[in-house]
C-alpha positions in Angstrom: 114.0 113.0 201.7 116.6 115.6 200.7 115.6 117.6 197.7 118.0 117.6 194.7 117.9 121.4 194.4 118.9 121.9 198.0 121.8 119.4 197.8 123.3 120.8 194.6 123.0 124.4 195.7 124.7 124.0 199.0 127.3 121.5 197.8 128.4 123.7 194.9 128.9 126.7 197.3 131.7 124.6 199.0 133.7 124.4 195.7 132.8 127.7 194.1 136.1 129.4 195.0 138.2 126.7 193.4 136.1 126.7 190.3 136.8 130.4 189.7 140.1 129.5 188.1 138.9 126.8 185.8 139.2 127.6 182.1 136.0 126.2 180.6 132.6 125.0 181.6 130.6 121.8 181.1 127.8 122.1 178.6 124.4 123.0 180.2 121.0 122.0 179.0 119.8 124.7 176.7 116.4 125.8 175.5 115.1 129.1 174.1 112.0 131.3 174.3 111.5 133.6 171.4 109.1 135.6 169.2 109.1 138.4 166.8 109.3 141.7 168.7 106.3 144.1 168.4 106.9 147.7 167.5 106.6 148.6 171.2 109.0 145.9 172.5 112.7 146.0 173.1 115.0 145.0 170.3 115.6 141.2 170.3 117.9 140.9 167.2 120.4 139.0 169.3 119.4 136.3 171.8 120.0 137.0 175.5 121.9 134.1 177.1 120.4 133.7 180.5 121.5 131.0 183.0 120.5 129.5 186.3 121.5 126.5 188.4 119.5 124.0 190.4 118.1 126.1 193.2 114.4 126.6 193.9 114.7 130.3 194.4 115.4 130.7 190.7 112.0 129.4 189.8 110.9 132.8 188.4 113.2 132.2 185.5 111.8 128.8 184.7 108.2 130.1 184.9 109.1 133.0 182.6 110.5 130.6 180.1 107.6 128.1 180.4 104.9 130.7 180.2 106.6 132.6 177.3 106.8 135.8 179.3 110.1 136.7 177.7 108.5 136.3 174.3 105.6 138.5 175.3 108.2 141.2 176.0 109.7 140.8 172.5 112.8 139.0 173.8 114.7 136.0 172.5 116.1 134.3 175.5 118.5 131.3 175.3 118.0 129.4 178.6 121.1 127.6 180.0 120.5 125.4 183.0 123.4 124.1 185.0 123.4 121.4 187.6 125.8 123.3 189.8 126.7 126.9 190.4 130.4 126.0 189.9 129.8 125.2 186.2 127.7 128.3 185.8 130.5 130.5 187.4 133.0 129.1 185.0 130.8 129.8 181.9 129.9 133.3 183.1 133.5 134.3 183.7 134.4 132.9 180.2 131.9 135.3 178.7 129.4 132.6 177.6 126.4 134.0 179.6 124.8 137.5 179.5 122.6 137.3 182.6 123.2 134.9 185.4 121.5 134.0 188.7 123.9 133.4 191.7 124.2 133.8 195.4 125.6 137.2 196.4 128.6 135.3 197.8 129.4 133.8 194.5 128.9 137.2 192.8 131.3 138.9 195.3 134.0 136.2 194.6 133.5 136.6 190.8 133.7 140.4 191.1 137.1 140.0 192.8 138.2 138.3 189.6 136.4 140.5 187.1 135.6 144.1 188.4 133.2 144.6 185.5 130.6 142.3 187.1 127.6 144.0 188.6 124.6 142.7 190.6 121.5 144.2 189.1 118.5 142.5 190.6 117.7 140.9 194.0 116.1 137.5 193.4 115.6 136.1 196.9 116.7 135.8 200.5 117.0 132.5 202.4 114.1 132.8 204.9 114.6 130.1 207.4 116.0 127.3 205.2 119.4 127.8 206.7 120.1 127.9 210.5 122.1 126.9 213.6 121.2 124.0 216.0 122.1 124.1 219.6 121.9 121.9 222.6 122.2 123.6 226.0 122.6 126.9 224.2 120.0 129.4 225.3 121.9 132.5 224.2 124.9 133.3 222.0 127.1 133.6 225.1 126.4 130.0 225.8 128.2 129.0 222.6 131.6 130.0 224.1 133.8 126.9 224.4 131.3 124.7 222.7 132.0 122.3 219.8 130.6 123.6 216.6 130.2 121.7 213.3 130.1 123.9 210.2 131.2 123.7 206.6 134.2 125.9 205.5 132.2 127.9 203.0 131.4 131.6 203.0 127.7 131.6 203.7 127.9 129.2 206.6 130.8 131.3 208.1 128.6 134.4 207.7 125.6 132.7 209.4 127.7 131.5 212.4 129.5 134.9 212.7 126.2 136.7 212.8 125.0 134.6 215.7 128.3 134.7 217.7 128.6 138.4 217.2 125.5 139.0 219.4 127.7 138.0 222.3 130.9 139.6 221.1 132.3 136.2 220.2 134.0 134.8 217.1 134.9 131.3 215.9 138.1 131.5 218.0 135.9 131.4 221.1 134.7 127.9 220.3 136.0 124.6 219.0 135.0 124.5 215.3 135.0 121.3 213.3 134.9 121.6 209.5 132.2 119.3 208.2 129.6 119.3 205.4 126.1 120.6 206.4 124.6 117.1 206.2 127.4 115.7 208.4 127.1 118.5 210.9 123.4 117.7 211.3 124.2 114.0 211.7 126.9 114.8 214.3 124.5 117.0 216.2 121.8 114.3 216.2 124.4 111.8 217.6 125.4 114.4 220.2 129.0 114.6 218.9 128.8 118.4 218.6 127.0 121.0 220.7 126.2 123.3 217.8 125.7 122.7 214.1 125.3 125.0 211.1 123.0 123.3 208.5 119.9 123.7 206.4 116.6 122.1 205.6 115.5 119.4 205.5 118.3 118.5 208.0 117.7 121.4 210.3 114.3 120.5 211.9 114.9 116.7 212.0 118.4 117.0 213.6 117.1 119.4 216.2 114.5 116.8 217.4 116.9 113.8 217.1 119.7 115.6 219.0 117.6 116.9 221.8 118.2 120.4 220.8 116.6 123.3 219.0 117.0 125.8 216.2 118.8 128.7 218.0 119.2 130.9 215.0 118.1 130.9 211.3 117.9 133.1 208.3 114.2 133.8 208.9 113.5 137.5 208.3 117.1 138.3 207.6 119.2 139.3 204.6 122.2 137.1 205.5 122.0 134.9 202.4 120.9 136.5 199.1 120.5 135.5 195.5 120.9 138.0 192.7 121.0 138.4 188.9 124.4 139.6 187.6 125.7 141.0 184.3 128.9 142.6 183.1 129.0 146.3 182.8 129.4 146.3 179.0 126.2 144.2 178.6 124.3 146.5 180.9 125.2 149.6 179.0 124.5 148.0 175.6 121.2 146.3 176.5 119.3 148.5 178.9 115.9 148.2 177.2 116.2 144.5 176.9 117.2 144.0 180.5 114.2 146.2 181.6 111.9 143.9 179.5 113.6 140.9 181.0 112.8 142.2 184.5 109.2 142.7 183.6 108.9 139.0 182.5 110.6 137.8 185.7 108.2 140.0 187.8 105.2 138.4 186.2 106.5 134.9 186.9 107.4 135.8 190.5 103.9 137.1 191.1 102.5 133.7 190.1 104.9 131.9 192.4 104.2 134.1 195.3 100.5 133.5 194.7 101.0 129.7 194.8 99.8 129.3 191.2 99.7 125.5 190.5 100.7 125.7 186.9 103.7 127.9 187.7 104.8 125.6 190.5 104.5 122.6 188.1 106.6 124.3 185.5 109.3 125.1 188.0 109.2 121.6 189.4 109.6 120.1 185.9 112.8 122.0 185.4 114.1 121.1 188.9 113.1 117.5 188.7 110.7 117.6 191.6 106.9 118.0 192.0 105.0 121.3 192.1 104.1 120.6 195.7 107.7 120.1 196.5 108.6 123.5 194.9 105.8 125.1 197.0 107.2 123.5 200.2 110.8 124.5 199.4 109.8 128.1 198.6 108.5 128.5 202.2 112.2 128.8 203.1 112.9 131.5 200.5 111.5 135.0 200.1 111.1 135.9 196.4 111.4 139.5 195.5 109.4 141.1 192.7 110.2 144.3 190.7 108.3 146.5 193.2 110.5 145.2 196.0 113.6 145.8 194.0 112.6 149.4 193.3 111.6 150.2 196.9 114.1 148.4 199.1 116.6 146.2 197.4 119.1 149.0 196.7 118.1 151.3 199.6 121.3 152.2 201.5 119.2 153.3 204.5 117.4 149.9 204.8 119.5 147.5 206.9 117.9 144.6 205.2 118.6 145.7 201.7 120.9 143.9 199.3 123.4 146.6 199.9 123.5 145.6 203.6 124.0 142.0 202.5 126.8 142.9 200.2 128.5 145.0 202.9 128.5 142.0 205.2 129.5 139.5 202.5 132.3 141.5 201.0 133.8 142.1 204.5 133.5 138.4 205.4 135.1 137.3 202.1 138.2 139.5 202.8 138.4 138.6 206.5 138.3 134.9 205.6 140.9 135.4 202.9 138.5 134.3 200.1 139.3 137.5 198.2 142.8 139.0 198.4 141.8 142.6 198.9 138.9 144.7 200.3 136.1 145.3 197.9 134.2 148.5 197.3 130.5 147.6 197.9 129.3 150.4 195.6 131.2 148.9 192.7 129.5 145.6 193.1 126.0 146.6 192.0 124.1 148.7 189.4 120.6 149.7 190.3 120.0 152.0 187.3 117.8 149.6 185.3 115.7 148.6 188.3 115.1 152.3 189.2 114.2 153.0 185.6 111.7 150.1 185.3 
């Protein structure tokens, strides 16, 4: 059965661009984690408003709240949880959030609206949860002239483009039908399309039902990334607090990567699913800790770094007319706090 976190995350990506112009957000669920800071802890005189939406890859935040890891760092964190990224985008652009968790695609689109926005931490990569189904397609060249079902959203366009590019093809070399990921999987299973861009849990089931196979996925790629973002003014004014925030997240991610049962249960409670379901869903996402962020996330020489993802995403956003002018990739991120941590 389709997990709520997967439905909401992918659905909200389809409407994120429209929501960027909305004036105000719906009210999220709000909780807080606080304690009196010790003499060695960062200043926590003002609460940090930190927000996520309903995607399993953001479980590190939920565990840090549930295990009081922010409090241990002397931080007061006001937790805002949105049921969709679209609501979170609106609130962040309105200045109601200090630190927010988004896909890099969402962040690129927001940065086109507000150039002060920076990506400061790599949260995760999709690691097989998203992919392309094919029937009678043994190589990218075989996709030429085929009927392809895919949703008209940035990350699905990027995924399909990455596959077609291997044969020097573009969407113009095929017959593309715009349909939601769930519908694309259903159409593939019914043999109404030859190729479909979709995600788990549709991906594997539709491949079997449609007599095809998964011909490409995000496994071991940096095609779809999630990040923490903040505005430049907040970064400059709260460097010590953000460094402490990263330490708390790092501790939570270590537990999740180790399969800690309590951490999985905490995340599941926030997402409305069981700890076992969180564990299963996390198989399709690669969570990054602080060490990974320091060593590779912002390494320009690493083709699988976040910078590589941003280069691809920013170019695609302009080519698909999602943003109205080319974006300077170096202006989209700030790695100063990660490097100083």
